[in-house]
C-alpha positions as CSV (number, residue, x, y, z in Angstrom):
1,X,0.0,0.0,0.0
2,X,1.1,3.5,-0.7
3,X,0.0,6.4,1.6
4,X,-3.0,8.3,0.3
5,X,-2.5,11.9,-0.9
6,X,-4.5,14.7,0.6
7,X,-6.8,14.7,-2.4
8,X,-7.3,11.0,-2.6
9,X,-10.7,9.4,-2.9
10,X,-11.3,7.2,0.1
11,X,-14.7,5.9,-1.0
12,X,-13.2,2.7,-2.6
13,X,-11.6,1.8,0.8
14,X,-14.7,2.7,2.7
15,X,-16.8,0.6,0.4
16,X,-14.4,-2.3,0.8
17,X,-14.2,-2.2,4.6
18,X,-18.0,-1.9,5.1
19,X,-18.8,-4.8,2.9
20,X,-20.1,-7.7,5.0
21,X,-17.9,-10.2,3.1
22,X,-14.8,-8.1,4.1
23,X,-15.7,-7.7,7.8
24,X,-12.9,-10.1,8.7
25,X,-10.3,-7.6,7.6
26,X,-11.3,-5.0,10.2
27,X,-11.9,-7.8,12.8
28,X,-8.4,-9.2,12.3
29,X,-6.9,-5.7,12.5
30,X,-8.7,-5.2,15.9
31,X,-7.1,-8.3,17.3
32,X,-3.9,-6.3,17.5
33,X,-4.3,-5.0,21.1
34,X,-2.4,-1.8,20.7
35,X,-4.6,-0.6,17.8
36,X,-7.9,-2.2,18.7
37,X,-9.5,0.8,20.2
38,X,-8.5,3.3,17.5
39,X,-9.4,0.9,14.7
40,X,-12.8,0.0,16.2
41,X,-13.9,3.6,16.8
42,X,-12.7,4.6,13.3
43,X,-14.7,1.7,11.8
44,X,-17.7,2.8,13.8
45,X,-17.5,6.3,12.3
46,X,-17.1,4.9,8.8
47,X,-20.2,2.8,9.3
48,X,-22.1,6.0,10.2
49,X,-21.6,7.1,6.6
50,X,-24.3,4.6,5.7
51,X,-26.3,4.0,8.8
52,X,-28.2,1.1,7.3
53,X,-25.0,-0.9,7.6
54,X,-24.3,0.0,11.2
55,X,-26.7,-2.1,13.2
56,X,-26.5,-5.2,11.0
57,X,-22.7,-5.1,11.3
58,X,-22.9,-4.8,15.1
59,X,-25.3,-7.7,15.2
60,X,-23.0,-9.9,13.1
61,X,-20.0,-9.0,15.4
62,X,-22.0,-9.7,18.5
63,X,-23.1,-13.1,17.2
64,X,-19.5,-14.0,16.2
65,X,-18.3,-13.2,19.7
66,X,-21.0,-15.2,21.5
67,X,-20.2,-18.1,19.1
68,X,-16.6,-17.8,20.0
69,X,-17.4,-18.0,23.7
70,X,-19.2,-21.3,23.0
71,X,-16.5,-22.7,20.7
72,X,-13.5,-21.8,23.0
73,X,-15.4,-22.9,26.1
74,X,-14.5,-19.8,28.1
75,X,-16.6,-20.8,31.1
76,X,-17.2,-23.6,33.5
77,X,-20.4,-25.4,32.5
78,X,-20.4,-27.5,35.7
79,X,-22.1,-24.6,37.5
80,X,-25.8,-23.9,37.2
81,X,-28.5,-21.4,37.8
82,X,-27.8,-17.7,38.0
83,X,-24.1,-18.4,38.6
84,X,-23.9,-19.9,35.1
85,X,-25.6,-16.9,33.5
86,X,-23.3,-14.5,35.4
87,X,-20.2,-16.4,34.3
88,X,-21.4,-16.3,30.7
89,X,-22.0,-12.6,30.9
90,X,-18.6,-12.1,32.5
91,X,-17.0,-13.4,29.3
92,X,-19.0,-10.9,27.1
93,X,-17.7,-7.4,26.5
94,X,-14.8,-7.8,28.8
95,X,-11.9,-7.9,26.4
96,X,-10.2,-5.2,24.4
97,X,-11.8,-6.2,21.1
98,X,-13.8,-4.8,18.3
99,X,-17.2,-5.7,19.8
100,X,-16.4,-4.2,23.1
101,X,-15.1,-0.9,21.7
102,X,-17.7,-0.6,18.9
103,X,-20.7,-1.4,21.1
104,X,-19.3,1.0,23.8
105,X,-19.0,3.8,21.2
106,X,-22.4,3.0,19.8
107,X,-24.0,3.2,23.2
108,X,-22.2,6.5,24.0
109,X,-23.4,8.2,20.8
110,X,-26.9,6.7,20.7
111,X,-27.7,6.8,24.4
112,X,-26.3,10.2,25.3
113,X,-29.7,12.1,25.1
114,X,-31.4,9.3,27.2
115,X,-28.6,9.2,29.8
116,X,-28.7,13.0,30.2
117,X,-32.4,12.7,31.2
118,X,-31.4,10.3,34.0
119,X,-28.0,11.7,35.2
120,X,-28.7,15.4,35.4
121,X,-31.8,15.1,37.7
122,X,-29.8,12.6,39.8
123,X,-26.9,14.9,40.3
124,X,-29.2,17.8,41.1
125,X,-31.0,15.7,43.7
126,X,-27.7,14.7,45.3
127,X,-26.5,18.3,45.4
128,X,-29.7,19.6,46.8
129,X,-29.6,17.0,49.6
130,X,-25.9,17.4,50.4
131,X,-25.5,21.1,50.0
132,X,-29.1,22.5,50.2
133,X,-29.2,26.3,50.5
134,X,-26.2,26.5,52.8
135,X,-23.5,26.8,50.1
136,X,-21.9,23.4,50.2
137,X,-18.2,24.3,50.5
138,X,-18.5,26.3,53.6
139,X,-20.8,23.9,55.3
140,X,-19.8,21.4,58.0
141,X,-18.2,18.3,56.6
142,X,-20.9,16.0,58.0
143,X,-23.3,17.5,55.5
144,X,-21.3,15.8,52.8
145,X,-22.1,12.3,54.0
146,X,-25.9,12.2,54.0
147,X,-25.9,9.2,51.6
148,X,-22.9,7.3,53.1
149,X,-23.9,3.9,54.5
150,X,-20.5,2.5,55.2
151,X,-20.1,2.8,59.0
152,X,-16.3,3.0,58.9
153,X,-16.4,5.9,56.4
154,X,-19.3,7.5,58.2
155,X,-17.7,7.4,61.7
156,X,-15.0,9.7,60.5
157,X,-17.4,12.3,59.2
158,X,-20.3,12.6,61.7
159,X,-20.4,15.1,64.5
160,X,-19.7,14.1,68.1
161,X,-23.3,14.9,69.0
162,X,-24.7,12.3,66.6
163,X,-25.3,8.6,67.1
164,X,-23.9,6.4,64.4
165,X,-26.9,4.1,64.2
166,X,-29.3,7.0,63.9
167,X,-27.3,8.6,61.1
168,X,-27.0,5.2,59.3
169,X,-30.7,4.7,59.4
170,X,-31.4,8.1,57.9
171,X,-28.7,7.7,55.3
172,X,-30.0,4.3,54.2
173,X,-33.4,6.0,53.7
174,X,-31.8,8.8,51.7
175,X,-30.0,6.4,49.4
176,X,-33.1,4.2,49.0
177,X,-35.1,7.3,48.0
178,X,-32.5,8.4,45.5
179,X,-32.4,4.9,44.0
180,X,-36.1,5.0,43.6
181,X,-35.9,8.3,41.9
182,X,-33.2,7.2,39.5
183,X,-35.0,3.9,38.6
184,X,-38.2,6.0,38.0
185,X,-36.3,8.2,35.6
186,X,-34.8,5.2,33.8
187,X,-38.3,3.8,33.3
188,X,-40.2,6.9,32.4
189,X,-37.6,8.0,29.8
190,X,-37.4,4.6,28.1
191,X,-39.3,6.1,25.1
192,X,-36.3,8.4,24.5
193,X,-34.1,5.4,23.7
194,X,-33.8,4.7,19.9
195,X,-35.6,1.6,18.7
196,X,-32.3,0.3,17.3
197,X,-30.9,0.0,20.8
198,X,-33.7,-2.5,21.6
199,X,-32.8,-4.3,18.3
200,X,-29.2,-4.7,19.6
201,X,-30.4,-5.9,23.0
202,X,-32.7,-8.5,21.4
203,X,-29.8,-9.7,19.2
204,X,-27.6,-10.2,22.3
205,X,-30.4,-12.1,24.0
206,X,-31.0,-14.2,20.8
207,X,-27.4,-15.1,20.3
208,X,-26.9,-16.3,23.9
209,X,-30.2,-18.2,23.8
210,X,-29.1,-19.8,20.5
211,X,-25.7,-21.0,21.6
212,X,-26.6,-21.6,25.3
213,X,-30.3,-22.7,25.3
214,X,-31.8,-23.0,28.8
215,X,-31.9,-26.7,29.8
216,X,-34.5,-28.1,32.2
217,X,-31.8,-30.0,34.1
218,X,-28.3,-31.5,33.9
219,X,-27.5,-35.1,33.9
220,X,-25.3,-34.6,36.9
221,X,-28.3,-33.4,38.9
222,X,-27.6,-29.6,38.6
223,X,-30.6,-27.4,38.2
224,X,-31.2,-25.4,35.0
225,X,-29.0,-22.6,33.8
226,X,-31.7,-20.2,34.8
227,X,-33.0,-17.2,32.8
228,X,-29.8,-16.5,30.8
229,X,-31.7,-13.9,28.7
230,X,-32.6,-11.9,31.8
231,X,-29.1,-12.0,33.1
232,X,-27.5,-11.0,29.8
233,X,-29.9,-8.3,28.7
234,X,-30.4,-6.6,32.1
235,X,-26.6,-6.9,32.6
236,X,-25.9,-5.3,29.3
237,X,-28.3,-2.4,29.9
238,X,-27.2,-1.6,33.5
239,X,-23.6,-2.9,33.8
240,X,-22.4,-1.7,30.3
241,X,-24.7,1.2,29.7
242,X,-26.4,3.0,32.6
243,X,-24.0,2.3,35.5
244,X,-20.8,3.4,33.8
245,X,-22.5,6.6,32.7
246,X,-23.6,7.2,36.3
247,X,-20.1,6.6,37.7
248,X,-18.5,8.9,35.1
249,X,-21.4,11.4,35.1
250,X,-19.2,14.4,34.3
251,X,-18.9,13.0,30.7
252,X,-22.6,13.3,30.2
253,X,-23.8,16.2,32.4
254,X,-23.7,19.8,31.2
255,X,-23.6,20.9,34.9
256,X,-20.4,22.0,36.5
257,X,-20.1,19.3,39.3
258,X,-18.5,21.0,42.3
259,X,-17.2,18.7,45.0
260,X,-16.9,16.1,42.4
261,X,-15.5,13.3,44.6
262,X,-18.3,13.7,47.1
263,X,-21.0,13.5,44.4
264,X,-19.2,10.6,42.6
265,X,-19.2,8.5,45.8
266,X,-23.0,8.8,45.9
267,X,-23.2,7.9,42.2
268,X,-21.1,4.8,42.9
269,X,-23.4,3.7,45.7
270,X,-26.5,4.1,43.4
271,X,-24.7,2.2,40.6
272,X,-24.0,-0.7,43.0
273,X,-27.6,-1.0,43.9
274,X,-28.7,-0.9,40.3
275,X,-26.1,-3.6,39.4
276,X,-27.4,-5.9,42.0
277,X,-31.0,-5.2,41.0
278,X,-30.0,-6.2,37.4
279,X,-28.4,-9.4,38.4
280,X,-31.0,-10.2,41.1
281,X,-28.3,-10.8,43.6
282,X,-28.8,-9.5,47.2
283,X,-26.0,-7.8,49.1
284,X,-24.3,-10.2,51.5
285,X,-21.4,-10.4,53.9
286,X,-18.9,-8.9,51.4
287,X,-20.8,-5.6,51.6
288,X,-22.7,-5.8,54.8
289,X,-23.3,-2.1,55.0
290,X,-25.4,-2.4,51.8
291,X,-27.7,-5.2,53.1
292,X,-30.5,-2.8,54.0
293,X,-30.7,-1.9,50.3
294,X,-31.9,-5.5,49.6
295,X,-35.4,-4.2,50.2
296,X,-35.0,-2.1,47.1
297,X,-33.9,-5.1,45.1
298,X,-36.8,-7.3,46.2
299,X,-39.3,-4.5,45.7
300,X,-38.5,-3.9,42.1
301,X,-38.2,-7.4,40.6
302,X,-41.3,-6.7,38.6
303,X,-39.5,-3.7,37.0
304,X,-36.8,-6.0,35.9
305,X,-39.3,-8.4,34.4
306,X,-40.8,-5.5,32.4
307,X,-37.4,-4.4,31.2
308,X,-36.4,-7.9,30.2
309,X,-39.7,-8.3,28.3
310,X,-38.9,-5.1,26.4
311,X,-35.3,-6.2,25.7
312,X,-36.1,-9.7,24.6
313,X,-39.5,-9.3,23.0
314,X,-40.9,-12.0,25.2
315,X,-43.0,-12.3,28.3
316,X,-40.5,-13.0,31.1
317,X,-42.8,-12.1,34.0
318,X,-43.1,-15.1,36.4
319,X,-46.6,-16.2,37.1
320,X,-46.2,-15.7,40.8
321,X,-44.8,-12.2,40.4
322,X,-46.7,-8.9,40.5
323,X,-48.1,-8.0,37.0
324,X,-45.4,-6.3,35.0
325,X,-46.3,-2.8,33.9
326,X,-46.0,-1.9,30.2
327,X,-43.1,0.2,29.2
328,X,-43.4,2.8,26.4
329,X,-41.8,1.7,23.2
330,X,-38.5,3.4,22.4
331,X,-38.8,6.1,19.8
332,X,-35.7,8.2,20.4
333,X,-33.6,9.8,17.7
334,X,-31.4,7.4,15.8
335,X,-27.7,8.0,15.1
336,X,-27.4,10.6,12.4
337,X,-25.6,9.6,9.2
338,X,-22.2,11.2,8.8
339,X,-20.9,12.9,5.6
340,X,-18.1,11.7,3.5
341,X,-15.9,14.6,4.8
342,X,-16.6,13.5,8.4
343,X,-15.7,9.9,7.5
344,X,-12.4,10.7,5.8
345,X,-10.3,11.1,9.0
346,X,-11.5,7.7,10.2
347,X,-10.7,6.2,6.8
348,X,-7.2,7.7,7.0
349,X,-6.7,6.1,10.4
350,X,-7.8,2.6,9.2
351,X,-5.7,2.9,6.0
352,X,-2.6,3.8,8.1
353,X,-3.2,0.9,10.4
354,X,-3.6,-1.5,7.6
355,X,-0.4,-0.3,6.0
356,X,1.5,-0.7,9.3
357,X,0.1,-4.1,10.3
């Protein structure tokens, strides 16, 4: 290959790389760890030139990765139930590969308007509770810990005139209320998610169900693998989409977050609760200070059933559970197509990487 000149036509290269039959070229390039991220994000931008290719390409990549998990046996199938599903999910979107980077970039671009509707109100509620009308920075330090539920951390912050148990009880209530508010915003704004996001979720669920179908039992006496679709789809939505955005809220919020570390600590606690809600796992001895939040997890299992029904296109609500409420269908704005001029820098990056490797 010869380097392209400034006036070169990149369309032949773009057409070649975005052809489904040549997908292996970019996939192979992204197996080189030191260039995987740049190559994946550049390929994503090129696919935006013709958005009709974007989602089908993502779906093909997702299916290939799930198939590889099955072929290379990257898990221990002697376990069963929820543990099996969690182990499967632990092998998905963990590596520095094309699927992880492209799906991450896709979610950031596509989901930003939706995430802003969740994160900005959350940050405002935290700030109002922590700082109120008293100015925040000049306030007594204990005012910064109104959501802290770790007794070790809290003991260092409360005033000498306060009883630790009383403060903990109030802080658990504060955190519980905040989690309720965040979950409510997640649900009521679901219609602002683009429909293609649900298409991706359903493809993930289908791929896992195709390669790892739920079995009624194992010959060795183990119970079934459990609802893999629920673990995978809710895990993808919360652990890979909503929770990382919460923890790194400054990337999505237009607000100037003062006392950033204080606010971020609260966001981490909220994220932990949502992650356990998604996986259906209660807090235990490893995080005893969070056990009181198990009430939140148990209370909202019907919410998870409704979300999973939306993500998988099936009725996953158990017969003995509370009736799952209907979620509004996603109708948010899809990713806008890029122009040729916008795609050229990404084409240059991929051409350079192909020449080098």
